[in-house]
C-alpha positions as a Markdown table, in Angstrom:
| # | Residue | x | y | z |
|---|---|---|---|---|
| 1 | Unk | 155.9 | 109.8 | 58.1 |
| 2 | Unk | 155.4 | 111.6 | 61.5 |
| 3 | Unk | 152.1 | 112.9 | 62.6 |
| 4 | Unk | 153.2 | 116.5 | 62.1 |
| 5 | Unk | 154.3 | 115.8 | 58.5 |
| 6 | Unk | 151.0 | 114.0 | 57.8 |
| 7 | Unk | 149.1 | 117.1 | 59.2 |
| 8 | Unk | 151.3 | 119.4 | 57.1 |
| 9 | Unk | 150.6 | 117.5 | 53.9 |
| 10 | Unk | 146.9 | 117.4 | 54.4 |
| 11 | Unk | 146.7 | 121.0 | 55.3 |
| 12 | Unk | 148.8 | 122.0 | 52.3 |
| 13 | Unk | 146.4 | 120.1 | 49.9 |
| 14 | Unk | 143.3 | 121.7 | 51.5 |
| 15 | Unk | 145.0 | 125.2 | 51.6 |
| 16 | Unk | 145.9 | 125.1 | 47.9 |
| 17 | Unk | 142.2 | 124.6 | 47.1 |
| 18 | Unk | 140.7 | 127.0 | 49.7 |
| 19 | Unk | 143.2 | 129.8 | 49.0 |
| 20 | Unk | 143.1 | 129.3 | 45.2 |
| 21 | Unk | 142.1 | 132.0 | 42.7 |
| 22 | Unk | 138.3 | 131.5 | 43.4 |
| 23 | Unk | 138.3 | 132.6 | 47.1 |
| 24 | Unk | 140.8 | 135.5 | 46.4 |
| 25 | Unk | 138.5 | 136.7 | 43.6 |
| 26 | Unk | 135.4 | 136.4 | 45.9 |
| 27 | Unk | 137.1 | 138.3 | 48.7 |
| 28 | Unk | 138.4 | 141.0 | 46.5 |
| 29 | Unk | 135.2 | 141.1 | 44.5 |
| 30 | Unk | 132.9 | 141.4 | 47.5 |
| 31 | Unk | 134.8 | 144.4 | 48.8 |
| 32 | Unk | 134.8 | 146.0 | 45.3 |
| 33 | Unk | 131.0 | 145.2 | 44.9 |
| 34 | Unk | 130.1 | 147.0 | 48.2 |
| 35 | Unk | 132.5 | 149.8 | 47.4 |
| 36 | Unk | 130.9 | 150.5 | 44.0 |
| 37 | Unk | 127.3 | 150.0 | 45.1 |
| 38 | Unk | 127.7 | 152.4 | 48.0 |
| 39 | Unk | 129.5 | 155.0 | 45.9 |
| 40 | Unk | 132.9 | 154.5 | 47.5 |
| 41 | Unk | 131.4 | 155.0 | 51.0 |
| 42 | Unk | 134.7 | 154.6 | 52.8 |
| 43 | Unk | 136.1 | 157.6 | 50.8 |
| 44 | Unk | 133.0 | 159.7 | 50.4 |
| 45 | Unk | 132.1 | 159.5 | 54.1 |
| 46 | Unk | 135.6 | 159.6 | 55.5 |
| 47 | Unk | 135.0 | 162.7 | 57.6 |
| 48 | Unk | 131.7 | 161.3 | 58.9 |
| 49 | Unk | 133.3 | 157.9 | 59.7 |
| 50 | Unk | 135.9 | 159.5 | 61.9 |
| 51 | Unk | 133.3 | 161.8 | 63.6 |
| 52 | Unk | 131.1 | 158.8 | 64.3 |
| 53 | Unk | 134.0 | 156.7 | 65.6 |
| 54 | Unk | 137.0 | 158.5 | 67.1 |
| 55 | Unk | 135.1 | 161.8 | 67.3 |
| 56 | Unk | 132.3 | 160.2 | 69.3 |
| 57 | Unk | 134.7 | 159.5 | 72.1 |
| 58 | Unk | 134.7 | 163.2 | 73.1 |
| 59 | Unk | 132.1 | 165.6 | 74.2 |
| 60 | Unk | 128.8 | 165.2 | 75.9 |
| 61 | Unk | 127.6 | 162.4 | 73.6 |
| 62 | Unk | 130.8 | 160.4 | 73.7 |
| 63 | Unk | 130.4 | 156.7 | 72.9 |
| 64 | Unk | 132.5 | 155.3 | 75.7 |
| 65 | Unk | 130.1 | 156.4 | 78.4 |
| 66 | Unk | 128.4 | 153.7 | 80.5 |
| 67 | Unk | 126.0 | 151.6 | 78.4 |
| 68 | Unk | 122.3 | 152.2 | 79.2 |
| 69 | Unk | 121.9 | 148.4 | 78.8 |
| 70 | Unk | 123.6 | 146.7 | 81.7 |
| 71 | Unk | 123.9 | 143.5 | 79.6 |
| 72 | Unk | 125.5 | 145.3 | 76.6 |
| 73 | Unk | 128.8 | 146.9 | 76.0 |
| 74 | Unk | 129.4 | 150.4 | 74.4 |
| 75 | Unk | 130.1 | 150.8 | 70.7 |
| 76 | Unk | 133.7 | 151.7 | 71.6 |
| 77 | Unk | 134.1 | 148.6 | 73.7 |
| 78 | Unk | 132.7 | 146.5 | 70.9 |
| 79 | Unk | 135.2 | 148.0 | 68.5 |
| 80 | Unk | 138.2 | 147.5 | 70.9 |
| 81 | Unk | 137.1 | 143.9 | 71.5 |
| 82 | Unk | 137.0 | 143.3 | 67.8 |
| 83 | Unk | 140.2 | 145.3 | 67.2 |
| 84 | Unk | 141.9 | 143.2 | 69.9 |
| 85 | Unk | 141.1 | 140.2 | 67.6 |
| 86 | Unk | 142.6 | 141.9 | 64.6 |
| 87 | Unk | 145.5 | 143.8 | 66.1 |
| 88 | Unk | 147.2 | 140.6 | 66.9 |
| 89 | Unk | 150.6 | 139.2 | 66.1 |
| 90 | Unk | 149.6 | 139.3 | 62.5 |
| 91 | Unk | 150.8 | 142.9 | 62.6 |
| 92 | Unk | 154.2 | 141.8 | 63.7 |
| 93 | Unk | 154.6 | 138.3 | 62.2 |
| 94 | Unk | 152.1 | 138.2 | 59.3 |
| 95 | Unk | 153.6 | 141.3 | 57.6 |
| 96 | Unk | 157.1 | 139.9 | 57.9 |
| 97 | Unk | 156.0 | 136.5 | 56.5 |
| 98 | Unk | 154.1 | 138.2 | 53.6 |
| 99 | Unk | 157.3 | 140.1 | 52.7 |
| 100 | Unk | 159.5 | 137.0 | 52.9 |
| 101 | Unk | 157.1 | 134.8 | 50.8 |
| 102 | Unk | 155.7 | 137.4 | 48.4 |
| 103 | Unk | 158.4 | 140.1 | 48.4 |
| 104 | Unk | 157.8 | 143.8 | 49.2 |
| 105 | Unk | 155.1 | 143.9 | 46.5 |
| 106 | Unk | 152.9 | 141.8 | 48.8 |
| 107 | Unk | 152.4 | 144.9 | 50.9 |
| 108 | Unk | 150.7 | 146.8 | 48.1 |
| 109 | Unk | 148.1 | 144.0 | 47.7 |
| 110 | Unk | 147.7 | 144.0 | 51.5 |
| 111 | Unk | 146.7 | 147.7 | 51.2 |
| 112 | Unk | 144.3 | 146.9 | 48.3 |
| 113 | Unk | 142.7 | 144.1 | 50.3 |
| 114 | Unk | 142.3 | 146.6 | 53.2 |
| 115 | Unk | 140.8 | 149.4 | 51.1 |
| 116 | Unk | 138.1 | 147.2 | 49.7 |
| 117 | Unk | 137.9 | 145.0 | 52.9 |
| 118 | Unk | 136.7 | 148.1 | 54.8 |
| 119 | Unk | 133.4 | 147.8 | 53.0 |
| 120 | Unk | 133.2 | 144.0 | 53.5 |
| 121 | Unk | 133.7 | 144.6 | 57.2 |
| 122 | Unk | 131.2 | 147.4 | 57.2 |
| 123 | Unk | 128.6 | 145.1 | 55.7 |
| 124 | Unk | 129.3 | 142.3 | 58.2 |
| 125 | Unk | 129.0 | 144.6 | 61.2 |
| 126 | Unk | 125.8 | 146.2 | 59.8 |
| 127 | Unk | 124.2 | 142.9 | 59.3 |
| 128 | Unk | 125.2 | 141.6 | 62.7 |
| 129 | Unk | 123.3 | 144.5 | 64.3 |
| 130 | Unk | 120.4 | 144.2 | 61.9 |
| 131 | Unk | 119.8 | 140.5 | 62.7 |
| 132 | Unk | 121.0 | 140.1 | 66.3 |
| 133 | Unk | 118.8 | 138.5 | 69.0 |
| 134 | Unk | 118.5 | 139.1 | 72.7 |
| 135 | Unk | 118.7 | 136.0 | 74.8 |
| 136 | Unk | 116.8 | 135.1 | 77.9 |
| 137 | Unk | 119.6 | 136.5 | 80.1 |
| 138 | Unk | 119.2 | 139.9 | 78.4 |
| 139 | Unk | 122.4 | 139.7 | 76.4 |
| 140 | Unk | 122.7 | 140.4 | 72.7 |
| 141 | Unk | 123.8 | 137.6 | 70.4 |
| 142 | Unk | 124.7 | 138.1 | 66.8 |
| 143 | Unk | 127.1 | 137.5 | 64.0 |
| 144 | Unk | 127.1 | 135.6 | 60.7 |
| 145 | Unk | 125.4 | 132.5 | 62.1 |
| 146 | Unk | 122.3 | 134.7 | 62.9 |
| 147 | Unk | 122.2 | 136.7 | 59.7 |
| 148 | Unk | 122.8 | 133.6 | 57.5 |
| 149 | Unk | 120.0 | 131.7 | 59.4 |
| 150 | Unk | 117.5 | 134.5 | 59.7 |
| 151 | Unk | 118.3 | 136.6 | 56.7 |
| 152 | Unk | 118.9 | 133.8 | 54.1 |
| 153 | Unk | 117.0 | 131.0 | 55.9 |
| 154 | Unk | 120.0 | 128.7 | 55.5 |
| 155 | Unk | 120.2 | 127.1 | 58.9 |
| 156 | Unk | 122.7 | 124.4 | 57.7 |
| 157 | Unk | 125.1 | 127.1 | 56.3 |
| 158 | Unk | 124.8 | 129.1 | 59.6 |
| 159 | Unk | 125.8 | 125.9 | 61.5 |
| 160 | Unk | 128.7 | 125.4 | 59.1 |
| 161 | Unk | 130.0 | 128.9 | 59.8 |
| 162 | Unk | 129.8 | 128.3 | 63.6 |
| 163 | Unk | 131.8 | 125.1 | 63.2 |
| 164 | Unk | 134.5 | 126.8 | 61.1 |
| 165 | Unk | 134.6 | 129.7 | 63.5 |
| 166 | Unk | 135.2 | 127.4 | 66.5 |
| 167 | Unk | 138.0 | 125.7 | 64.6 |
| 168 | Unk | 139.5 | 129.1 | 63.5 |
| 169 | Unk | 139.4 | 130.3 | 67.1 |
| 170 | Unk | 141.9 | 127.5 | 67.9 |
| 171 | Unk | 144.2 | 128.6 | 65.0 |
| 172 | Unk | 144.1 | 132.3 | 64.1 |
| 173 | Unk | 142.8 | 133.3 | 67.5 |
| 174 | Unk | 144.8 | 131.0 | 69.7 |
| 175 | Unk | 147.8 | 128.8 | 68.7 |
| 176 | Unk | 149.2 | 131.3 | 66.1 |
| 177 | Unk | 149.1 | 134.1 | 68.8 |
| 178 | Unk | 150.5 | 131.9 | 71.6 |
| 179 | Unk | 153.3 | 130.7 | 69.3 |
| 180 | Unk | 154.4 | 134.2 | 68.4 |
| 181 | Unk | 154.3 | 135.4 | 72.0 |
| 182 | Unk | 156.3 | 132.4 | 73.3 |
| 183 | Unk | 158.9 | 132.8 | 70.6 |
| 184 | Unk | 159.2 | 136.5 | 71.4 |
| 185 | Unk | 159.6 | 135.9 | 75.1 |
| 186 | Unk | 162.2 | 133.2 | 74.5 |
| 187 | Unk | 164.2 | 135.6 | 72.3 |
| 188 | Unk | 163.9 | 138.6 | 74.7 |
| 189 | Unk | 164.1 | 137.0 | 78.1 |
| 190 | Unk | 165.1 | 133.4 | 77.5 |
| 191 | Unk | 161.7 | 132.1 | 78.8 |
| 192 | Unk | 160.9 | 128.4 | 78.2 |
| 193 | Unk | 157.9 | 128.2 | 75.8 |
| 194 | Unk | 156.4 | 125.6 | 78.0 |
| 195 | Unk | 156.4 | 127.9 | 81.0 |
| 196 | Unk | 155.2 | 130.8 | 78.9 |
| 197 | Unk | 152.3 | 128.7 | 77.6 |
| 198 | Unk | 151.2 | 127.7 | 81.1 |
| 199 | Unk | 151.3 | 131.3 | 82.4 |
| 200 | Unk | 149.4 | 132.7 | 79.4 |
| 201 | Unk | 146.8 | 129.9 | 79.7 |
| 202 | Unk | 146.3 | 130.8 | 83.4 |
| 203 | Unk | 145.9 | 134.5 | 82.7 |
| 204 | Unk | 143.5 | 134.0 | 79.8 |
| 205 | Unk | 141.5 | 131.6 | 81.8 |
| 206 | Unk | 141.0 | 134.2 | 84.5 |
| 207 | Unk | 139.9 | 136.8 | 82.0 |
| 208 | Unk | 137.5 | 134.8 | 79.9 |
| 209 | Unk | 135.5 | 133.5 | 82.9 |
| 210 | Unk | 134.1 | 137.0 | 83.2 |
| 211 | Unk | 132.5 | 136.9 | 79.8 |
| 212 | Unk | 132.1 | 139.8 | 77.3 |
| 213 | Unk | 131.8 | 142.5 | 80.0 |
| 214 | Unk | 135.2 | 141.7 | 81.5 |
| 215 | Unk | 136.8 | 141.1 | 78.1 |
| 216 | Unk | 135.4 | 144.5 | 76.9 |
| 217 | Unk | 136.6 | 146.3 | 80.0 |
| 218 | Unk | 140.1 | 144.9 | 79.5 |
| 219 | Unk | 140.4 | 145.6 | 75.8 |
| 220 | Unk | 139.1 | 149.2 | 76.0 |
| 221 | Unk | 142.1 | 149.9 | 78.2 |
| 222 | Unk | 144.8 | 147.7 | 76.7 |
| 223 | Unk | 144.1 | 148.4 | 73.0 |
| 224 | Unk | 144.8 | 152.2 | 73.0 |
| 225 | Unk | 147.8 | 151.7 | 75.3 |
| 226 | Unk | 149.5 | 148.9 | 73.3 |
| 227 | Unk | 148.7 | 150.7 | 70.0 |
| 228 | Unk | 150.4 | 153.9 | 71.2 |
| 229 | Unk | 153.3 | 151.9 | 72.6 |
| 230 | Unk | 154.0 | 150.1 | 69.3 |
| 231 | Unk | 153.4 | 153.2 | 67.1 |
| 232 | Unk | 155.8 | 155.3 | 69.1 |
| 233 | Unk | 158.5 | 152.7 | 68.7 |
| 234 | Unk | 157.9 | 152.3 | 65.0 |
| 235 | Unk | 157.9 | 156.1 | 64.4 |
| 236 | Unk | 161.3 | 156.4 | 66.2 |
| 237 | Unk | 162.8 | 153.8 | 63.9 |
| 238 | Unk | 161.3 | 155.5 | 60.8 |
| 239 | Unk | 162.7 | 158.9 | 61.8 |
| 240 | Unk | 166.1 | 157.3 | 62.1 |
| 241 | Unk | 165.7 | 155.6 | 58.7 |
| 242 | Unk | 164.0 | 158.5 | 57.0 |
| 243 | Unk | 166.5 | 158.5 | 54.1 |
| 244 | Unk | 165.4 | 154.9 | 53.2 |
| 245 | Unk | 161.6 | 155.6 | 53.1 |
| 246 | Unk | 161.5 | 156.6 | 49.3 |
| 247 | Unk | 163.3 | 153.3 | 48.4 |
| 248 | Unk | 161.0 | 151.3 | 50.6 |
| 249 | Unk | 157.9 | 152.7 | 48.8 |
| 250 | Unk | 159.7 | 152.1 | 45.5 |
| 251 | Unk | 160.3 | 148.4 | 46.4 |
| 252 | Unk | 156.6 | 148.0 | 47.3 |
| 253 | Unk | 155.2 | 149.4 | 44.1 |
| 254 | Unk | 157.7 | 147.8 | 41.8 |
| 255 | Unk | 157.3 | 144.5 | 43.5 |
| 256 | Unk | 153.5 | 144.6 | 43.2 |
| 257 | Unk | 153.6 | 144.7 | 39.4 |
| 258 | Unk | 156.9 | 142.9 | 38.6 |
| 259 | Unk | 156.4 | 140.3 | 35.9 |
| 260 | Unk | 159.6 | 138.2 | 36.1 |
| 261 | Unk | 160.5 | 134.5 | 36.1 |
| 262 | Unk | 162.1 | 132.7 | 39.0 |
| 263 | Unk | 164.2 | 129.6 | 38.7 |
| 264 | Unk | 163.1 | 129.1 | 35.1 |
| 265 | Unk | 159.4 | 129.4 | 36.0 |
| 266 | Unk | 156.8 | 131.3 | 34.0 |
| 267 | Unk | 156.9 | 135.1 | 34.0 |
| 268 | Unk | 154.4 | 136.4 | 36.6 |
| 269 | Unk | 155.5 | 134.1 | 39.4 |
| 270 | Unk | 156.6 | 137.0 | 41.6 |
| 271 | Unk | 153.5 | 138.9 | 40.9 |
| 272 | Unk | 151.3 | 135.9 | 41.7 |
| 273 | Unk | 153.1 | 135.3 | 45.0 |
| 274 | Unk | 152.9 | 139.0 | 45.9 |
| 275 | Unk | 149.1 | 139.0 | 45.2 |
| 276 | Unk | 148.5 | 135.7 | 47.0 |
| 277 | Unk | 150.4 | 136.4 | 50.2 |
| 278 | Unk | 149.4 | 140.1 | 50.3 |
| 279 | Unk | 145.7 | 139.3 | 50.2 |
| 280 | Unk | 146.1 | 136.2 | 52.5 |
| 281 | Unk | 148.1 | 138.1 | 55.2 |
| 282 | Unk | 145.9 | 141.1 | 54.8 |
| 283 | Unk | 142.8 | 139.1 | 55.5 |
| 284 | Unk | 144.6 | 137.3 | 58.4 |
| 285 | Unk | 145.4 | 140.7 | 59.9 |
| 286 | Unk | 142.2 | 142.7 | 59.5 |
| 287 | Unk | 139.8 | 139.7 | 59.2 |
| 288 | Unk | 137.5 | 141.4 | 56.7 |
| 289 | Unk | 135.3 | 138.8 | 55.2 |
| 290 | Unk | 135.9 | 136.2 | 57.9 |
| 291 | Unk | 132.8 | 137.2 | 60.0 |
| 292 | Unk | 134.6 | 137.2 | 63.4 |
| 293 | Unk | 134.4 | 140.8 | 64.4 |
| 294 | Unk | 130.6 | 141.1 | 63.9 |
| 295 | Unk | 130.2 | 138.7 | 66.8 |
| 296 | Unk | 131.7 | 141.2 | 69.1 |
| 297 | Unk | 129.9 | 144.2 | 67.5 |
| 298 | Unk | 126.5 | 142.4 | 68.0 |
| 299 | Unk | 126.9 | 143.0 | 71.8 |
| 300 | Unk | 127.1 | 146.8 | 71.4 |
| 301 | Unk | 124.5 | 149.1 | 72.9 |
| 302 | Unk | 123.5 | 150.9 | 69.7 |
| 303 | Unk | 120.4 | 151.4 | 67.6 |
| 304 | Unk | 122.2 | 152.3 | 64.4 |
| 305 | Unk | 123.6 | 149.4 | 62.3 |
| 306 | Unk | 125.2 | 151.9 | 59.9 |
| 307 | Unk | 127.1 | 153.8 | 62.6 |
| 308 | Unk | 128.3 | 150.5 | 64.1 |
| 309 | Unk | 129.4 | 149.5 | 60.6 |
| 310 | Unk | 131.6 | 152.6 | 60.5 |
| 311 | Unk | 133.5 | 151.2 | 63.5 |
| 312 | Unk | 134.2 | 148.2 | 61.3 |
| 313 | Unk | 135.7 | 150.4 | 58.6 |
| 314 | Unk | 137.9 | 152.1 | 61.2 |
| 315 | Unk | 139.1 | 148.7 | 62.5 |
| 316 | Unk | 140.5 | 147.8 | 59.1 |
| 317 | Unk | 142.0 | 151.2 | 58.7 |
| 318 | Unk | 143.7 | 151.1 | 62.1 |
| 319 | Unk | 144.9 | 147.5 | 61.7 |
| 320 | Unk | 146.2 | 147.4 | 58.1 |
| 321 | Unk | 146.7 | 150.9 | 56.8 |
| 322 | Unk | 148.3 | 152.1 | 60.0 |
| 323 | Unk | 149.8 | 149.3 | 62.0 |
| 324 | Unk | 150.8 | 146.9 | 59.2 |
| 325 | Unk | 152.2 | 149.7 | 57.2 |
| 326 | Unk | 154.4 | 150.8 | 60.1 |
| 327 | Unk | 155.8 | 147.3 | 60.5 |
| 328 | Unk | 156.4 | 147.1 | 56.7 |
| 329 | Unk | 158.3 | 150.3 | 56.6 |
| 330 | Unk | 160.4 | 149.4 | 59.6 |
| 331 | Unk | 161.4 | 146.1 | 58.0 |
| 332 | Unk | 162.1 | 147.6 | 54.5 |
| 333 | Unk | 164.0 | 150.6 | 55.7 |
| 334 | Unk | 166.2 | 148.4 | 57.8 |
| 335 | Unk | 167.6 | 146.8 | 54.6 |
| 336 | Unk | 167.5 | 143.3 | 56.0 |
| 337 | Unk | 164.1 | 142.0 | 54.7 |
| 338 | Unk | 165.8 | 139.3 | 52.6 |
| 339 | Unk | 168.4 | 138.3 | 55.1 |
| 340 | Unk | 166.9 | 134.8 | 55.6 |
| 341 | Unk | 165.0 | 135.5 | 58.8 |
| 342 | Unk | 161.2 | 135.1 | 59.0 |
| 343 | Unk | 158.3 | 136.0 | 61.3 |
| 344 | Unk | 158.9 | 137.7 | 64.6 |
| 345 | Unk | 162.7 | 137.2 | 64.2 |
| 346 | Unk | 162.8 | 139.4 | 61.1 |
| 347 | Unk | 160.6 | 142.1 | 62.7 |
| 348 | Unk | 162.8 | 142.1 | 65.8 |
| 349 | Unk | 166.0 | 142.3 | 63.8 |
| 350 | Unk | 164.6 | 145.2 | 61.8 |
| 351 | Unk | 163.9 | 147.1 | 65.1 |
| 352 | Unk | 167.3 | 146.2 | 66.3 |
| 353 | Unk | 169.0 | 148.2 | 63.6 |
| 354 | Unk | 167.9 | 151.2 | 65.5 |
| 355 | Unk | 167.2 | 150.1 | 69.1 |
| 356 | Unk | 170.0 | 147.6 | 69.4 |
| 357 | Unk | 169.5 | 145.0 | 72.1 |
| 358 | Unk | 166.5 | 146.9 | 73.4 |
| 359 | Unk | 164.6 | 145.8 | 70.3 |
| 360 | Unk | 164.3 | 142.3 | 71.5 |
| 361 | Unk | 162.5 | 143.5 | 74.7 |
| 362 | Unk | 160.4 | 146.0 | 72.8 |
| 363 | Unk | 159.1 | 143.3 | 70.4 |
| 364 | Unk | 158.7 | 140.8 | 73.2 |
| 365 | Unk | 156.4 | 143.1 | 75.3 |
| 366 | Unk | 154.5 | 144.2 | 72.2 |
| 367 | Unk | 153.9 | 140.7 | 71.0 |
| 368 | Unk | 152.6 | 139.5 | 74.4 |
| 369 | Unk | 150.2 | 142.5 | 74.5 |
| 370 | Unk | 148.9 | 141.8 | 71.0 |
| 371 | Unk | 148.7 | 138.0 | 71.5 |
| 372 | Unk | 146.9 | 138.0 | 74.8 |
| 373 | Unk | 144.3 | 140.5 | 73.7 |
| 374 | Unk | 143.7 | 138.6 | 70.5 |
| 375 | Unk | 143.4 | 135.2 | 72.3 |
| 376 | Unk | 140.9 | 136.7 | 74.7 |
| 377 | Unk | 138.7 | 138.2 | 71.9 |
| 378 | Unk | 138.7 | 135.0 | 69.9 |
| 379 | Unk | 137.7 | 132.9 | 72.9 |
| 380 | Unk | 134.5 | 135.0 | 73.0 |
| 381 | Unk | 133.9 | 134.4 | 69.2 |
| 382 | Unk | 134.3 | 130.7 | 69.7 |
| 383 | Unk | 132.0 | 130.7 | 72.8 |
| 384 | Unk | 129.2 | 132.4 | 71.0 |
| 385 | Unk | 129.4 | 129.8 | 68.2 |
| 386 | Unk | 129.5 | 126.9 | 70.7 |
| 387 | Unk | 126.4 | 128.4 | 72.4 |
| 388 | Unk | 124.7 | 128.8 | 69.0 |
| 389 | Unk | 125.3 | 125.1 | 68.1 |
| 390 | Unk | 124.7 | 123.4 | 71.5 |
| 391 | Unk | 122.8 | 125.9 | 73.6 |
| 392 | Unk | 124.2 | 124.5 | 76.8 |
| 393 | Unk | 126.5 | 126.0 | 79.4 |
| 394 | Unk | 128.3 | 122.7 | 79.9 |
| 395 | Unk | 129.4 | 122.9 | 76.2 |
| 396 | Unk | 130.8 | 126.4 | 76.8 |
| 397 | Unk | 132.8 | 125.1 | 79.8 |
| 398 | Unk | 134.3 | 122.2 | 77.7 |
| 399 | Unk | 135.2 | 124.7 | 75.0 |
| 400 | Unk | 136.9 | 127.0 | 77.5 |
| 401 | Unk | 139.0 | 124.2 | 78.9 |
| 402 | Unk | 140.1 | 123.0 | 75.5 |
| 403 | Unk | 140.8 | 126.5 | 74.3 |
| 404 | Unk | 143.0 | 127.2 | 77.3 |
| 405 | Unk | 144.8 | 123.9 | 76.8 |
| 406 | Unk | 145.6 | 124.9 | 73.2 |
| 407 | Unk | 147.4 | 128.0 | 74.4 |
| 408 | Unk | 150.0 | 125.7 | 75.9 |
| 409 | Unk | 150.1 | 123.5 | 72.8 |
| 410 | Unk | 150.4 | 126.5 | 70.4 |
| 411 | Unk | 153.3 | 127.9 | 72.4 |
| 412 | Unk | 155.3 | 124.8 | 71.5 |
| 413 | Unk | 154.4 | 124.1 | 67.8 |
| 414 | Unk | 156.5 | 125.2 | 64.8 |
| 415 | Unk | 155.7 | 128.7 | 63.4 |
| 416 | Unk | 155.2 | 127.9 | 59.7 |
| 417 | Unk | 152.7 | 125.0 | 60.4 |
| 418 | Unk | 150.7 | 127.1 | 62.8 |
| 419 | Unk | 150.4 | 129.9 | 60.3 |
| 420 | Unk | 149.6 | 127.5 | 57.4 |
| 421 | Unk | 146.8 | 125.9 | 59.4 |
| 422 | Unk | 145.5 | 129.3 | 60.4 |
| 423 | Unk | 145.4 | 130.3 | 56.7 |
| 424 | Unk | 143.3 | 127.3 | 55.8 |
| 425 | Unk | 140.9 | 127.9 | 58.7 |
| 426 | Unk | 140.5 | 131.5 | 57.6 |
| 427 | Unk | 139.5 | 130.4 | 54.2 |
| 428 | Unk | 137.0 | 127.8 | 55.4 |
| 429 | Unk | 135.4 | 130.4 | 57.8 |
| 430 | Unk | 135.1 | 133.0 | 55.0 |
| 431 | Unk | 133.2 | 130.9 | 52.6 |
| 432 | Unk | 129.8 | 130.7 | 54.4 |
| 433 | Unk | 130.2 | 134.2 | 55.7 |
| 434 | Unk | 130.7 | 135.7 | 52.2 |
| 435 | Unk | 127.7 | 133.8 | 51.0 |
| 436 | Unk | 125.7 | 135.5 | 53.7 |
| 437 | Unk | 127.1 | 138.9 | 53.2 |
| 438 | Unk | 126.7 | 138.9 | 49.5 |
| 439 | Unk | 123.3 | 137.3 | 49.7 |
| 440 | Unk | 122.1 | 140.0 | 52.0 |
| 441 | Unk | 123.8 | 142.9 | 50.2 |
| 442 | Unk | 120.3 | 144.4 | 49.4 |
| 443 | Unk | 119.8 | 144.9 | 53.2 |
| 444 | Unk | 123.2 | 146.6 | 53.5 |
| 445 | Unk | 122.4 | 149.0 | 50.6 |
| 446 | Unk | 118.9 | 149.8 | 51.8 |
| 447 | Unk | 120.2 | 150.6 | 55.3 |
| 448 | Unk | 123.0 | 152.7 | 53.9 |
| 449 | Unk | 120.6 | 154.7 | 51.7 |
| 450 | Unk | 118.2 | 155.2 | 54.6 |
| 451 | Unk | 121.0 | 156.5 | 56.8 |
| 452 | Unk | 122.2 | 158.9 | 54.2 |
| 453 | Unk | 118.7 | 160.3 | 53.7 |
| 454 | Unk | 118.2 | 160.8 | 57.4 |
| 455 | Unk | 121.7 | 162.3 | 57.8 |
| 456 | Unk | 121.0 | 164.7 | 55.0 |
| 457 | Unk | 117.7 | 165.8 | 56.6 |
| 458 | Unk | 119.4 | 166.4 | 59.9 |
| 459 | Unk | 122.0 | 168.7 | 58.2 |
| 460 | Unk | 119.2 | 170.7 | 56.5 |
| 461 | Unk | 117.4 | 171.3 | 59.7 |
| 462 | Unk | 117.8 | 174.8 | 61.1 |
């Protein structure tokens, strides 16, 4: 048995336990719990959420103005840094993989995971602001390791999260992204993955040396640009395939609840696969419940945990409800979702039905933008966890060098193994974080009630 086969078998065994019914129920249940206890906050406060996020970018009090704290970043920069980590190649590759493995019905469960995941992400971000600490250098530090340690008093569990986050940064935030980018550039321009890996590693190394300030300055410019670029291309395809949109939605809803046997198996196999891969790829895409994004939000110059939490809700909406849905509809309206292709090849082929040969270049450029921004953001998450565990600059240097090396490795590893390992690491990372978030739910509810009271008083003032 080769080393890769040995790794694949071990990962498969661990993955089957980690992503079993228990974690899926906890992930879904935590989002449902926060949704019910806050009175469907993501629906009830929709207008206010958009006013406090996108709306705050305009006018005299816009959120993207220079931070008053020279060591902090603006709330908008915190959101774009976190969104860079979520708007990765999962929006291009993860959706296609979910459809292939779970059928079109997987997309419905991806939407469900996003709707309830909005409140999980809200709670994570709120807690990261509530329990963050300012270091001797004047910079804010926060995230699950801090609210688990200081909120629950479970130092060992906080350390466990930090270890899992570091490992996840190598998978979901690095190798999976580099692999997708290298594959896309090979298809589009014939680039050798080895050369692509080296060039990406060099670029990322230059960026991450500048720390959170440089990362935030880059993501606040790249994220809006690459989102508009990809949305425009997807909308053009959907206009061309408008006649197939009703059938696409029909496949999604029918597949989500289809109780049928496959290959002599028990009825419900299709439904189980749709649910499993929909939730798994949904979490992979928007990262609600993983605890990654709160690390970036903790660096924001804000005094309102609730308002920063609203940025978390917006992240999930933008990532899954908007971007993943666009990719889904492009694939389903193309009529080739079950042609035997997978991952970036399927997404590219779907765009090619409208764009022809240009689709390969469009997907290639989009993938590189998404991948590089995600890798950069996750390098910051990993760094903060390394700092939390070792508290030495030398440890951060070692982490950076290893992280950069894995960009090259990830560019040359098989797609399915990379994604499977990333799935496993996601689950391991989510476990301690969800314990912290659920354990501190009272803090979330109290802060939300207090904000609602103050907001109501402000509206009543003449």
